[in-house]
N, C-alpha and C positions, 0 to 999 in steps of 0.2 A: 270324440273331441280331444284335443291335446291335453286338457286339464282334467280328464277323467282319471280316476285312480286305476291302478292295476288290480285286476281281480283274477285270481288263479287258485290252484290247489294249495299254494302257500299262503292264502289269505288275501287281504286287501292292503295295498300300500299306496301312499300318496303323500304329497307335500301338504303339511298342515296349513289350513286357511286357504288353500287353493284347490287341489284335487281331493283333499280329505278334510271334511268339515264336520262340526258337531251334529248338524242336521242329518248328514249322510249316515253317521254312526247311529243316531237315534232310529232312523228308518231300518237299517240293517238289524239292529238289536231287536226291534219290534218283530221283524220277519223271522229272525232266528228263534225268538221266544215263542211265537205262534207255532212254529215247526216243532219246537221242543215240547210243547203242550201235549203232543201225541204220545209222549213217553211218561206223562204224569201231569196232574193239574191240581193246584197251580204250579207251574214249573219253577223250580229253583235254578237260578242262573248265577254261577260264580264269576266274578269279574276281578282280574288282576291286571297290573300294568307295569311297564318298565319305568325308568326314571326320567324320560323325556319331559320337558317342561309343559308340553301340550297334553301330557297324559291325564292330568286331573280333569281338564275340561272334557276330554273325550270319554273318560270313565263316567263322568256325570251325565253326558249325553247317552251313554249306554244304559245307565240306570233309568233314565226317562223312557227310553224305548222299551225296556223290560216291563216297567210298570204299566205303560200304555197297553201292552199286550196281555196284562193280567198276570205277569210273572212276579217272582220274588227275587230282587237283586241282592246278592251276597257279596260284600266288598272284602277282598283280602289285601287291598292296598298295593303298595310296591312289592312285587313278588316275581321271581323268575318264572319263565314260561313253564318249566317242568313242575314247579310248585303249584301253579294254577291247574295244570292237568291232573296232578295228584289229588288236589282238593276236590275237583269235580267228582271223581270216582269215590273218594273216601267219604265225602259228605252225602253221597247218593243224589247229587244234583242231576237235573235233566240236561244241562249243557253248561258251557263256560265261554267266556269272552276274554281274550287277552289283547290289551291295547299295547301294541309294540310294532316297531318296524325292524326289529332284530338287528341285522348288521348294516342296514341302510344308514346314510348320513343323518346328522342330527335334525335337519329340517323336515325329514320324513316322519310319519307315524303310520300306524297300521292297525289291523283288526284281524285276529285269528279266532276261528271258531273251534270249540272243544266239544267233542261228543261225550255222552254220558259215560262211555267206557274209559274216559280219560285219555283219549287219543285225539289228534286233530281230525277235522272233517276231511273226508276223501273227496276226490274230484267231483263225483256225481252229487254228493251231499252239498258241496259248496255251490255247484251250478244250480241246484234247486233254489237256494236262497238268492243267488245272483239273478236268476230268471224272474223270480217274483219281484225283485227290486226293479229290474228293467221294465216290467209290466206295470209298475206303480201300485203294487199290491199292499200298500200301507195307507193309513188314514191321512187326512189333511194335516198341514203343518199346525193349524190351530188346535186340532185334537191332540196331536203328539205333544205340543208344547204345554198343554194343560196339565200334564202329569208331572209330579215332582222329580227332581234330578238327584235324589238321595237314595242310598241303599237302605234296606230294611234290616240287615244284619251285617256286623263287621267281625271278621275272624282272622286270627294269626295262624295261617296254615303252615308257616315255616317249621315250627316245632314238630308237627306231625310228619312232615316230609323228612326231617332229620331222623326221627324215630325209625321210619321205614328204611332209610339208607343204612343206618347203623345196625339194623337187624340182619343185613345181608353182607356185612364185612366183619372181620375179626377185630373188634374194638380193643380187646385186651392186648393182642399182638401189636397193634398199631401204637397203643399208649406206651408199650414197653420198648419201642424202637427209637424213641427220642428224635423223631424226624422234625426238621426245621425247613420251611419252604418260603418262597416269595410268591405273592399274588398280585395280579393286576385285574381289577374288576371293571375297569374303564368308567368308573363312577356310575355303573349301571345296577341292574336289579340283583345281581349276585351278592352285592354288599349287604342285602337285607337278610341273607341266610348263611353265607359261607363262614363268617366268623364264629357263629354259634356251632356250626358243624365241626369246624376244626377244634373248637374247645372240647366238644364231646369226644373227639378222636384223640385228644391229648397231643395235638400236633401244633407246635409253635410256628408263628409266621410273622413276616414283615410284608408291607405292601406299598404299592403306589396306586393312585387313582381309585381309592376305595370308598369315596363318599357316595351319597345317594342323590346328588344334585343334577344328574343328567348332562353335566358338562364333559362331553367325551374328549379326553385328552389327546387322542390320536384317532386315526382311521379305525372305525368300529370292527373291521374284519380282523380277527385275532390271528394274524399271520406274523412270522418272525420279523419281517421288515418294518412292521408297525409297532414293535414292542421294545423300543430303545430304552425306555425308562426301566422296564423289568430287567433287561440285560445288564444295565448299569448297576442295579441293585444286586444282582447275582455276582457280578464281578467284584463288588466291594466286600463281599462276605463269603469266604470259602467254606463256611460251615453250613451253607444252604445246600440242600439236596437237589434243588431244581426249582423252576418257576412255573406258575400256572396262570393263564390269561383267559378270561371269559369274554364273550360278546355281550352287548347291552341287555339281552333278556336271558342270558345264562343257559341257553340250550346247547351252546357250543363251548368247548374247552380246548385250548391249545397249551402246549408245553414248551418250555425253554430249559436247556440243560444247565446243570451246575456250572458255574463259571461264565454263564451267559452264552453257552454254545447253542447255536440255532438248531431247532428241531422242527421238522415239518408238522403242520397241524394234522396231517394224515396219520401221524404216529399215535395220536390219542386213542383211536379205535384199536390199533395194534396192541398197545399196552394193555388196554382193557381186556381184549380177547386172550392175550397171553396169561392173564390172571384167571379170568372166568372159565375158560375152556379147560383149565387144569383141574376143575372140580365138577364141571357138568359138560358132557359131550353133546353137542347140538350142532346142527347145520346153522349157517349164518346167512342173513340177507343184507346186502349193501346196494348202493346205487351204482349206476354205470360209470360215474366219474370217480369212484373210490379207487385208491391206489392198488397196484398189482401186489403189494405186500400182503394183502388179505389172502391171496392165493398161496403165498409162502406160509402164512399162519395155518391155512387149511391143510396144507401138505404135512405140516408138523404134527397137527392134532388129528389127522385122518377124518376130516369133515368135508362137506360140500359148501360151496358159495353160490348163492342165488343173487343175481343182479337185477335191479328194477329201474324204472324211470326215476329221474331226480325228483326230489320232494319227499319230505319225511313221511307224509301220509301214504305215499306209494311204497316206501320201504316197510312200514308197519303192515300194510296189506300183504306184501310179499312174505313177511315173516309168518303171518297167519296162514297163508296158503301153503307154505312149505314147512310148517311146524317148527319154526326156528325160535329158540328161546332167547336169542341175542341177535342184534342187528345194529345198523348204524350208517352214518355217512362219513366220508373221509374228511369232511371239513371240521372235524372235531366233535362229532355227534354220536354218542353212545345211546342206543335204545335197549333198555334192559327191563322188560315188562314186570319182572319180579319186584321192581321198585316203582317204575313209572312206565307208562305206555307211550312215551314220547322221547325225543332227544333230551338228555339230562346231563348238563355239565356238572352239576353237584354230585350226582351218582358217579360220574366218571372220575371226579376228583378223589372221592373216597376209595374207589376201586384201584386207582393207580397208586395212591398212598399205601393201600394194603399190599400191593405188589412190591413196593419199595421196602416195606417192613418185612415181608416174607423173605425177600432175596438179600436184603441188606445193601442193595445197589441204589445209587443215585440215578437220576434220569439219563445222564449222558451214557452211563454204562449199560442201562437197559436198552437205550436206542442202538448202541453198538452191537447188540446181539443179532441184528437183522441186516439183510442186504440193503444197499443204498440205491434208491431210485430218485429221480428228480421230476417233480411236477411243475410245469410252467402254466400260469394262469393269465390269460389275456382277455380283453373285452373290447367291443366296438359299439358305438352308438347306433341306434336304429333310426336316427333322424333321416338318413339318406339311404336306408337299406331295407328291402323287403325280405324278412327272415325266411319265409317259405320259398321264395324264388332263389335266395342265396343257397339254401340247403339243397335245392334241386340241382343247381349248377355244380355244387360240390359232389353230389352223388354221381352225376354224369362224368365229372373229371376223374373220380376215383373208382369208377365202376369195375375196374379190374382187381380191386383189393377187397378183402373181406370187410363188410360194413354191417353196422347195426343201426336200424332206423327207428327203434322204439322211442328215442328221445333226441330229436335233432338228428345228427349224423355222427356216429362213432366209427372211425376208420382204424382197423387193426393192421399194423405194419410190423415187419420183422423186428424192428428196434423198440417197439412199444405201441402206443395208441394215441390218437388225438380225437377229441370230441368237440363239436360245435352245436350250440343250441341257444334258443331264445331264453332269457332269464324269466323266472316266475315272479321276480320281485322288483326289477328295474327295467327301464326301456333300453336294454342292451342285449347284444349277443355275447355269450361267453365261449371262450376257446380254452380247453384244457388239453395238455399234452404230457405224457409221461414216458420216460425211457431210463436206461441205466446211467446215462451221462447227461449233464446239463446241456452240452452241445447238441446232442441228438434231440432232446426235448424241445429246445429252442428252435432247432431247425424245422421240426415238424409243425410247431405252432406258427412259425413265420411263413411256411409254405401254405398252410391253410388260410391264414389271415390274408395273405396276398391274393389267394384264389377267391376269397369272399368279396373282395372289392374290385376285381377286374372282370 
């Protein structure tokens, strides 16, 4: 049905009050708790949420579902996604729930499932819960609604997350570097933790959109074209070393250069690898849509890059399969299991600040160390498009070129690459193209987008 929520490896996403309701969340929480009871009974389930105004109602619905299944709901309140993942493993909980729609528009909300290991559920684990939901494997509404919608414990997990981050960067060096930055947390969950983290690091900051009210001041995707307020702040103060922008649940981090110079969100992972690979040699796993710059990083440090399907859970699985100590996604997501077993914008912030302190370079100079590529990101609604049929048409049209069919269709061309795939989080198809010049990237994207619709 049109108002069904999207259910994928990236969790559940829907419009609050339409495709995503408190009752649906209660049912899913019940099923997830029953599944988690196989790992311990009574199962402890950690619940965190971003700042969307619908979040408190959906968290209460999750508490009700957990209690209905005989679980113990632990509330960590407004918390970044990585903080919730950290808390699940740190507290020895059997599972976790994150009420967030990440980068989706404000009318959306969502539900992510966290494994006891502190990682997001993988495709098969998600599908087990979704299948039980479709089969109606939950009690009647009356039985579910008879349970209280309150948590049994309330914990501030942010301080413990900060402790773990600070144990993996050189706090003394950072504090001695007198770094001053700008931050845009889009009035999202990062604001519950990042000020305390920067205080511990001795890093001074100024900010825009740093409230916890869920009023997103711009498009939630932390891309340069959406960060006008942060750019203005950086242009107004030449003493700032650069700017950092989170998405609503803080699993992604983007950077803006000192003086307001635009930097692709793809550079976040490059900066982190530039720092971390200098002290630990490890192969790296990234997704198929991540920038070619990762191959330049690999060449510099003499490591291999393993590419996976899109979706954080797929990257984490690829890291485990290939013994990678670091991984991530090019949309601003560092995965560094020494800190957290998920994309962690707060860890990325600390790692990049450490790089700035070690080199003495602001962000624009760090960015200038690497070749320049351009990634163009387009999308098209699925309302009049069958994604599977569209992919097959493209595969036939480009059958003479090297292609990768693991996730949609990725076409490898002499000037770069272009990938088309159905989104895990919105009813759209995404088209990413990367080349050495903007003209080439836009040309590849336009060619494929035209082929999609003809």
